[in-house]
VOGU-3710 file (C-alpha; in Angstrom, 3 decimals, decimal comma):
1> xxxxxxxxxx> -162,687/49,032/-163,520  -160,395/48,294/-160,944  -161,941/47,888/-157,269  -160,302/49,156/-154,896  -159,956/47,845/-151,889  -160,413/50,103/-148,624  -158,007/50,361/-146,542  -158,191/49,155/-142,791  -157,754/50,641/-139,858  -154,969/50,124/-137,960
11> xxxxxxxxxx> -157,516/49,857/-134,974  -158,900/46,543/-137,017  -155,375/45,405/-138,097  -154,992/44,892/-134,640  -158,039/43,517/-133,903  -157,404/40,964/-136,296  -153,593/40,262/-135,210  -153,868/41,165/-131,417  -154,290/37,809/-129,417  -154,394/37,829/-125,789
21> xxxxxxxxxx> -154,244/33,819/-124,682  -155,200/33,526/-120,489  -153,284/32,348/-117,917  -155,555/29,757/-116,697  -156,473/26,318/-117,973  -158,189/25,582/-120,450  -159,419/29,077/-121,797  -160,074/30,118/-124,835  -158,427/32,415/-126,713  -159,510/35,898/-126,886
31> xxxxxxxxxx> -159,566/39,133/-129,000  -158,687/42,000/-128,262  -161,627/43,784/-130,658  -163,952/43,550/-127,817  -162,002/46,337/-126,008  -160,145/48,144/-128,155  -162,938/51,447/-129,240  -162,614/53,409/-131,562  -160,774/57,126/-130,397  -163,908/59,280/-129,271
41> xxxxxxxxxx> -165,480/56,451/-127,030  -162,560/56,353/-125,514  -161,842/60,184/-124,741  -165,725/60,266/-124,184  -166,060/57,365/-121,887  -162,760/58,160/-120,360  -163,945/59,658/-116,519  -166,192/56,043/-115,862  -163,592/53,757/-117,028  -161,455/55,880/-113,987
51> xxxxxxxxxx> -163,309/55,448/-111,959  -164,242/51,870/-112,550  -160,320/50,441/-113,068  -158,847/53,098/-111,072  -155,361/51,493/-109,549  -154,437/51,269/-106,393  -153,183/55,159/-106,656  -154,770/58,479/-106,282  -155,481/59,453/-110,767  -152,922/61,853/-110,485
61> xxxxxxxxxx> -150,103/59,156/-110,422  -151,530/57,172/-113,249  -152,719/60,653/-114,899  -148,980/61,736/-114,956  -148,178/58,100/-116,001  -150,179/58,426/-118,959  -148,546/61,872/-119,760  -145,115/60,571/-119,092  -146,234/57,893/-121,880  -147,020/60,188/-124,056
71> xxxxxxxxxx> -144,660/62,793/-124,121  -145,881/65,033/-121,813  -149,195/65,850/-124,080  -152,457/66,282/-121,296  -154,787/65,710/-124,668  -152,662/63,184/-125,318  -152,735/61,476/-121,857  -156,462/61,739/-121,635  -157,261/59,410/-124,705  -154,251/56,738/-123,570
81> xxxxxxxxxx> -155,314/56,473/-119,601  -158,618/54,671/-120,076  -157,319/52,188/-122,398  -154,245/51,521/-120,029  -157,267/50,805/-117,398  -159,145/48,687/-120,197  -155,720/46,452/-119,953  -155,310/46,227/-117,347  -158,429/45,354/-115,338  -159,631/43,037/-118,350
91> xxxxxxxxxx> -156,933/41,608/-120,120  -153,743/41,669/-118,152  -154,689/41,996/-114,090  -151,721/39,546/-112,938  -149,475/41,767/-115,157  -146,857/44,355/-113,030  -146,958/47,950/-114,184  -144,006/48,513/-116,201  -145,123/45,341/-118,576  -148,644/46,792/-118,201
101> xxxxxxxxxx> -147,489/50,684/-119,922  -144,542/48,568/-122,224  -148,779/47,095/-124,063  -150,344/49,876/-122,980  -147,867/52,473/-125,201  -147,716/50,154/-128,172  -151,743/49,521/-128,173  -151,708/53,387/-127,636  -149,426/53,468/-130,950  -151,295/50,925/-133,161
111> xxxxxxxxxx> -154,133/52,671/-132,396  -153,238/55,826/-132,773  -151,545/55,604/-136,417  -151,862/60,387/-136,148  -150,270/60,190/-133,045  -146,785/57,533/-134,084  -144,510/61,176/-135,080  -144,427/61,909/-131,510  -141,218/60,710/-129,773  -143,116/58,748/-126,877
121> xxxxxxxxxx> -141,034/57,476/-123,958  -139,284/54,200/-123,350  -140,924/51,538/-120,628  -138,050/51,660/-119,240  -137,766/55,310/-117,944  -141,362/55,436/-116,611  -141,692/55,382/-112,679  -144,463/53,620/-112,919  -143,667/51,057/-109,775  -144,610/51,701/-106,514
131> xxxxxxxxxx> -143,745/51,285/-103,099  -146,363/50,129/-100,442  -146,935/53,709/-99,383  -147,284/54,904/-102,180  -143,766/56,337/-103,752  -142,165/56,232/-106,776  -139,999/53,796/-106,840  -135,984/54,329/-107,868  -134,933/52,778/-110,575  -131,054/52,434/-111,503
141> xxxxxxxxxx> -128,297/50,381/-113,649  -127,321/47,103/-111,390  -124,090/47,431/-110,990  -123,307/43,648/-112,298  -126,540/43,762/-114,310  -128,020/44,591/-117,209  -131,490/44,571/-114,976  -133,169/47,386/-112,945  -132,111/47,220/-108,903  -135,339/48,964/-107,372
151> xxxxxxxxxx> -135,573/50,389/-103,605  -138,714/51,575/-102,383  -137,732/52,099/-98,538  -135,243/55,083/-99,127  -136,367/58,167/-101,316  -134,031/58,193/-103,652  -135,488/60,429/-106,241  -134,196/64,346/-106,893  -138,297/64,690/-105,340  -138,594/66,785/-102,301
161> xxxxxxxxxx> -141,113/65,033/-100,118  -143,850/67,346/-97,896  -142,876/67,617/-94,878  -143,955/65,032/-92,016  -146,159/65,686/-89,899  -144,587/67,469/-86,251  -146,644/64,577/-84,169  -149,464/62,055/-84,600  -151,809/62,158/-81,624  -153,476/58,983/-80,266
171> xxxxxxxxxx> -156,403/59,433/-78,984  -159,063/57,009/-77,428  -163,002/58,259/-77,287  -164,946/60,003/-74,110  -166,801/57,908/-71,866  -169,569/56,359/-73,779  -172,933/55,051/-72,608  -171,527/50,927/-72,497  -168,449/51,852/-71,402  -171,076/52,455/-68,269
181> xxxxxxxxxx> -174,211/49,749/-68,980  -172,538/46,908/-70,733  -176,380/45,743/-70,762  -176,285/48,829/-74,071  -174,326/46,039/-75,932  -177,824/43,403/-75,941  -180,003/46,096/-77,997  -177,900/48,921/-79,605  -175,913/48,088/-82,323  -172,402/48,506/-81,136
191> xxxxxxxxxx> -171,849/51,354/-84,123  -174,751/53,161/-82,411  -173,647/53,928/-79,418  -172,977/57,184/-78,359  -171,018/59,268/-75,710  -172,196/60,141/-72,116  -172,528/63,533/-70,994  -168,898/62,840/-69,049  -167,806/61,373/-72,707  -168,312/65,076/-73,796
201> xxxxxxxxxx> -166,611/67,030/-71,547  -163,914/64,698/-71,354  -163,665/65,471/-75,393  -163,406/69,263/-74,603  -160,993/68,634/-72,203  -159,094/66,351/-74,425  -159,322/69,318/-77,071  -158,101/72,064/-74,720  -154,832/69,556/-74,190  -153,903/68,776/-77,192
211> xxxxxxxxxx> -154,007/72,872/-78,272  -151,659/73,548/-75,090  -149,451/71,268/-76,026  -149,120/72,406/-80,236  -149,113/75,796/-78,699  -145,777/75,026/-76,867  -144,204/74,744/-80,147  -144,893/78,908/-80,631  -145,092/77,866/-84,202  -147,386/80,805/-85,834
221> xxxxxxxxxx> -148,901/77,968/-89,286  -149,591/74,722/-86,918  -152,843/73,100/-88,114  -154,646/69,559/-86,883  -155,966/67,025/-89,083  -158,140/64,080/-87,728  -158,825/60,243/-88,999  -161,977/59,485/-87,309  -163,586/55,995/-86,496  -167,253/55,575/-88,285
231> xxxxxxxxxx> -168,870/54,831/-84,642  -171,446/57,615/-83,104  -169,162/57,459/-79,927  -165,580/58,691/-81,651  -167,654/60,842/-84,490  -168,900/62,911/-81,346  -165,684/62,606/-79,580  -164,351/64,636/-82,242  -166,656/67,462/-82,868  -166,267/67,911/-79,422
241> xxxxxxxxxx> -162,337/67,826/-78,797  -162,402/69,926/-81,870  -164,285/72,682/-80,037  -161,198/73,803/-78,668  -159,908/74,623/-82,968  -160,268/77,450/-84,949  -161,431/77,264/-88,322  -158,325/77,940/-89,726  -156,727/75,796/-87,465  -158,713/72,873/-88,641
251> xxxxxxxxxx> -156,306/71,187/-92,359  -159,796/68,364/-92,449  -160,561/65,484/-91,405  -161,374/62,006/-92,692  -163,675/59,091/-91,505  -161,452/55,749/-91,951  -163,818/52,782/-90,898  -160,397/50,739/-91,199  -159,759/52,101/-87,573  -163,559/50,890/-85,550
261> xxxxxxxxxx> -163,686/48,886/-82,937  -163,252/45,458/-82,440  -165,864/43,700/-83,590  -167,458/41,131/-80,815  -170,457/39,886/-82,258  -173,614/42,161/-82,771  -175,809/42,064/-80,184  -173,748/40,668/-77,152  -175,757/39,307/-74,862  -174,001/39,489/-71,040
271> xxxxxxxxxx> -173,286/36,260/-69,927  -172,307/35,041/-73,002  -169,659/37,416/-72,975  -168,687/37,060/-69,752  -167,712/33,745/-71,134  -166,271/34,550/-74,174  -164,135/36,655/-72,339  -162,673/33,921/-69,357  -162,283/32,032/-73,133  -160,074/34,522/-74,606
281> xxxxxxxxxx> -157,800/35,050/-71,581  -156,656/30,555/-71,555  -156,554/30,914/-75,462  -154,318/34,606/-75,639  -156,402/38,044/-76,315  -154,268/38,626/-79,255  -155,618/35,326/-81,293  -158,764/34,971/-80,098  -161,389/35,253/-81,903  -165,516/36,138/-80,721
291> xxxxxxxxxx> -168,109/34,472/-82,276  -169,581/36,430/-85,111  -166,785/38,700/-84,031  -163,309/39,710/-84,037  -160,374/38,711/-82,574  -157,325/41,563/-82,390  -155,706/39,820/-85,132  -157,861/40,918/-87,331  -157,971/43,858/-86,174  -154,204/44,174/-86,782
301> xxxxxxxxxx> -155,230/42,992/-90,887  -156,822/46,307/-91,924  -154,533/48,559/-88,542  -151,933/47,051/-91,176  -153,623/48,672/-93,900  -154,518/51,978/-92,655  -151,032/52,500/-91,346  -149,617/52,137/-95,240  -152,593/54,576/-96,198  -151,407/57,019/-93,267
311> xxxxxxxxxx> -147,945/56,145/-94,045  -148,903/57,507/-98,204  -151,147/60,491/-97,080  -147,955/61,435/-95,493  -145,271/61,321/-98,385  -147,646/62,884/-100,906  -148,869/65,378/-98,174  -152,480/64,974/-98,876  -153,579/66,432/-95,366  -151,601/69,520/-96,340
321> xxxxxxxxxx> -154,076/72,180/-97,395  -152,914/73,183/-101,338  -150,465/75,366/-101,812  -148,711/74,709/-98,085  -145,936/72,765/-96,890  -146,187/73,401/-93,326  -144,075/70,988/-90,785  -145,809/71,829/-87,513  -149,624/70,110/-89,313  -150,633/67,404/-86,503
331> xxxxxxxxxx> -151,957/64,435/-87,060  -155,249/63,534/-84,779  -156,362/59,557/-84,804  -159,682/59,367/-82,992  -160,448/55,828/-82,972  -160,866/52,628/-79,751  -158,591/51,175/-76,715  -158,100/48,266/-78,088  -157,769/49,119/-81,611  -155,235/51,746/-80,421
341> xxxxxxxxxx> -153,244/49,962/-79,128  -152,951/47,255/-81,919  -151,929/50,665/-84,533  -148,827/51,285/-81,618  -148,261/46,971/-82,276  -147,632/47,914/-85,351  -146,002/50,915/-86,313  -143,767/50,118/-83,685  -143,445/46,514/-84,937  -144,311/44,776/-81,324
351> xxxxxxxxxx> -144,297/41,608/-80,470  -147,731/39,216/-79,950  -146,233/38,950/-76,110  -145,777/42,969/-75,892  -149,004/43,250/-77,111  -150,629/41,239/-74,733  -148,983/43,772/-71,917  -150,740/46,292/-72,579  -153,165/48,649/-71,262  -155,824/50,132/-72,323
361> xxxxxxxxxx> -155,645/53,748/-71,791  -158,665/55,791/-70,389  -161,677/57,085/-72,120  -160,717/60,927/-73,415  -157,105/59,938/-73,190  -154,343/60,943/-75,600  -151,001/59,241/-76,489  -147,973/60,942/-78,500  -145,935/60,323/-81,256  -143,961/63,213/-81,517
371> xxxxxxxxxx> -140,388/63,782/-83,742  -137,711/61,034/-84,954  -138,980/59,044/-88,571  -141,144/56,908/-86,899  -142,509/59,394/-83,567  -141,305/58,584/-79,923  -143,665/58,368/-77,160  -141,209/59,835/-74,606  -141,187/63,148/-75,887  -143,892/63,585/-74,919
381> xxxxxxxxxx> -145,102/61,207/-72,292  -142,693/59,749/-69,300  -140,779/56,898/-68,601  -143,212/55,953/-65,843  -145,916/56,932/-67,943  -145,547/54,589/-70,201  -144,459/51,978/-67,637  -148,116/51,902/-66,721  -149,511/51,842/-70,240  -147,848/48,431/-69,958
391> xxxxxxxxxx> -144,539/49,117/-71,581  -141,565/47,144/-70,782  -137,566/48,491/-70,432  -136,545/46,932/-73,686  -139,333/49,135/-75,628  -138,678/51,773/-73,308  -134,955/51,714/-74,524  -136,554/51,311/-78,348  -138,741/54,814/-77,475  -135,738/56,494/-76,650
401> xxxxxxxxxx> -133,750/55,391/-79,513  -136,923/56,791/-81,911  -136,394/60,054/-80,788  -133,436/60,917/-83,223  -134,465/58,543/-85,679  -133,538/59,094/-89,350  -135,524/57,571/-92,498  -134,422/53,426/-93,384  -132,685/53,140/-90,314  -133,388/50,226/-87,949
411> xxxxxxxxxx> -132,496/49,348/-84,380  -130,464/47,265/-84,394  -130,304/46,583/-80,384  -134,247/46,038/-80,090  -135,731/43,080/-79,921  -137,822/43,623/-82,948  -134,569/43,562/-85,694  -131,063/42,575/-83,138  -130,050/39,298/-81,902  -131,575/39,044/-78,349
421> xxxxxxxxxx> -134,347/37,575/-79,149  -131,886/33,794/-79,388  -131,395/32,033/-76,468  -128,446/30,201/-77,502  -126,174/33,540/-77,341  -126,316/33,400/-73,591  -124,670/29,149/-74,356  -122,069/31,232/-75,668  -121,154/34,130/-73,136  -121,562/31,724/-70,479
431> x> -118,785/29,154/-71,994
//
């Protein structure tokens, strides 16, 4: 009697033939069989893999990527997506997304023979690459090569982006217990310091001023969305500030840890803080790091991450209520004095010298970025007000340009992008 050999599954074949050699020195080959699961288990644990190995962008973008690969089939995408995450997180952590997509698509076809009749999309047509703000990169044939040209900044796709917010409003928290008595910092953790009665009033008055400013636009569908530092004084400020708005006017809020105050080093001894601040003045306000704490440069690094998140939120309309696409959304960021100055520095690409010339805004006060792609401070504030805040004539000139700036444009007359930084041009003029 002839012995019939049991047919082996594509997964078994895959386990035996597909072996990956890790890129670290002296590493051993790792069989993919330890990660390749049967289809039922992949489907059952899809949510767990999503939660554990999610990439930088949100789940919806990854689901769309899986649908693109699997021919717009939702059930097929549900099987494919966790496999993509396993491979990305465990096997090829340094691989680019296009490479990951190609590998994952190949493995998926091998492990799902019943679906091989489907016409899978070619990897070159999958929009899986994104720029630093979360927008899909546009891939076009380079005129002089067979490669792909990538344009991460401008949106060259035909997909219509959501309306940009009408303005971004930066608010410093109301008067805190630490603003009145610095000895509070020696016995109360900085994140737990709340506002005073005066701080409550300042927050309420700020909310009224914001509402009055918004209502001048005459739009009927305006709303506000809040980003707030997790410190007690900022949370109390936003709660009292929001009293000026009905429920229907508040689109939502988000606690954002990257908006927290500069860390001055746990419980703060008054005499030591006096000495440290004197040393900071000699060393430089931006680069000096407090013992067990942060420098303004450290704050700059985390604010850079928040800025990218904010731009991504703007580009995908995350703060827009479902089904609504209103151009009359107002973003309110409630934070701390230095943090807000660093935010402005990062947003407008100000230099360290320009940052060190800025002053704190008062408790419960606001500074408004309005209109233009980057938002101009001169739309709401006078030049004199901004000079008191610390802006120079060159910075004011850039703010004037920002009023009408369009996406992708650079101000070539600005010191940050123009030639005014270089001194040898003055020698040429004299010659």
